[in-house]
C-alpha positions in Angstrom: 0.1 -0.3 0.0 1.1 3.5 -0.3 2.3 4.7 2.8 1.0 7.8 4.1 4.0 9.5 3.4 4.6 9.6 -0.2 1.0 11.0 -0.1 2.2 13.4 1.8 5.5 14.2 -0.4 2.9 14.4 -3.4 0.5 16.9 -1.8 3.5 18.5 -1.6 5.1 19.2 -4.9 3.8 22.1 -7.3 1.3 21.1 -10.3 3.8 21.4 -13.2 5.7 17.9 -11.5 2.5 16.1 -11.5 2.6 16.4 -15.3 3.5 13.8 -18.1 6.3 15.6 -19.7 8.7 14.4 -16.4 11.0 11.7 -16.5 13.4 8.7 -17.4 11.6 9.5 -15.0 10.6 12.8 -17.0 9.0 9.8 -19.6 6.2 8.7 -16.4 2.7 9.7 -16.8 1.3 7.3 -14.5 2.5 4.5 -11.9 -0.1 2.3 -10.4 -1.2 0.8 -6.5 0.2 -2.0 -6.0 -1.9 -5.2 -5.9 -0.8 -8.9 -4.8 1.2 -9.3 -8.5 2.4 -6.4 -9.6 2.6 -2.2 -9.9 2.6 -0.6 -13.7 4.2 1.9 -14.9 2.8 4.0 -18.0 5.5 6.0 -20.0 4.3 8.3 -22.6 4.8 6.9 -26.1 2.4 3.4 -24.3 5.0 1.8 -23.1 4.4 0.2 -19.7 6.6 -0.7 -16.9 5.6 -3.2 -14.5 7.2 -3.8 -10.9 6.9 -6.3 -8.0 5.2 -5.6 -5.2 8.1 -5.7 -2.5 9.8 -3.0 -5.5 6.7 -0.1 -5.1 8.4 1.1 -1.6 11.8 2.3 -2.7 10.7 3.3 -6.3 8.3 5.0 -5.3 10.8 7.0 -2.6 13.7 6.9 -6.1 11.3 8.7 -7.9 9.5 11.5 -5.4 13.0 11.8 -3.9 14.2 13.2 -8.1 10.5 15.0 -8.1 11.5 17.2 -4.9 15.2 18.0 -6.7 13.8 19.2 -9.4 
Protein backbone atom coordinates (compact mmCIF):
# COMPACT_ATOMS: atom_id res chain seq x y z
CA UNK A 1 0.00 0.00 0.00
CA UNK A 2 1.03 3.63 -0.33
CA UNK A 3 2.65 5.07 2.77
CA UNK A 4 0.96 8.22 4.03
CA UNK A 5 4.30 10.04 3.79
CA UNK A 6 4.32 9.35 0.03
CA UNK A 7 0.90 10.94 -0.36
CA UNK A 8 1.97 13.95 1.67
CA UNK A 9 5.12 14.33 -0.46
CA UNK A 10 3.08 14.11 -3.67
CA UNK A 11 0.60 16.74 -2.44
CA UNK A 12 3.48 19.07 -1.51
CA UNK A 13 4.83 19.11 -5.08
CA UNK A 14 3.89 21.99 -7.39
CA UNK A 15 1.46 21.00 -10.14
CA UNK A 16 4.14 21.23 -12.82
CA UNK A 17 5.88 18.19 -11.34
CA UNK A 18 2.78 16.09 -11.87
CA UNK A 19 2.77 16.65 -15.63
CA UNK A 20 3.38 13.84 -18.09
CA UNK A 21 6.37 15.74 -19.52
CA UNK A 22 8.57 14.52 -16.67
CA UNK A 23 10.78 11.47 -16.55
CA UNK A 24 13.20 8.95 -17.73
CA UNK A 25 11.66 9.61 -14.69
CA UNK A 26 10.58 12.46 -17.02
CA UNK A 27 8.60 10.10 -19.26
CA UNK A 28 6.39 8.62 -16.52
CA UNK A 29 2.71 9.34 -17.04
CA UNK A 30 1.06 7.00 -14.55
CA UNK A 31 1.97 4.82 -11.60
CA UNK A 32 -0.60 2.34 -10.37
CA UNK A 33 -0.88 1.21 -6.79
CA UNK A 34 0.49 -2.27 -6.22
CA UNK A 35 -1.74 -5.32 -6.10
CA UNK A 36 -0.77 -8.88 -5.13
CA UNK A 37 1.07 -9.39 -8.41
CA UNK A 38 2.66 -6.12 -9.58
CA UNK A 39 2.37 -2.39 -10.11
CA UNK A 40 2.43 -0.63 -13.47
CA UNK A 41 4.29 2.46 -14.62
CA UNK A 42 2.89 4.02 -17.79
CA UNK A 43 5.36 5.94 -19.92
CA UNK A 44 4.93 8.45 -22.72
CA UNK A 45 4.45 6.74 -26.04
CA UNK A 46 2.28 4.01 -24.54
CA UNK A 47 5.03 1.90 -23.06
CA UNK A 48 4.31 0.13 -19.76
CA UNK A 49 6.76 -1.20 -17.21
CA UNK A 50 5.82 -3.55 -14.41
CA UNK A 51 7.38 -3.91 -10.97
CA UNK A 52 6.99 -6.39 -8.16
CA UNK A 53 4.87 -5.23 -5.20
CA UNK A 54 7.93 -5.36 -2.93
CA UNK A 55 9.73 -2.90 -5.26
CA UNK A 56 6.99 -0.26 -5.04
CA UNK A 57 8.12 1.69 -1.95
CA UNK A 58 11.74 1.92 -3.11
CA UNK A 59 10.59 3.01 -6.59
CA UNK A 60 8.25 5.69 -5.22
CA UNK A 61 10.92 6.97 -2.82
CA UNK A 62 13.44 7.28 -5.66
CA UNK A 63 10.90 8.94 -7.97
CA UNK A 64 9.69 11.42 -5.36
CA UNK A 65 13.26 12.31 -4.44
CA UNK A 66 13.95 13.01 -8.10
CA UNK A 67 10.84 15.20 -8.33
CA UNK A 68 11.68 17.11 -5.16
CA UNK A 69 15.18 17.90 -6.44
CA UNK A 70 13.93 19.41 -9.71
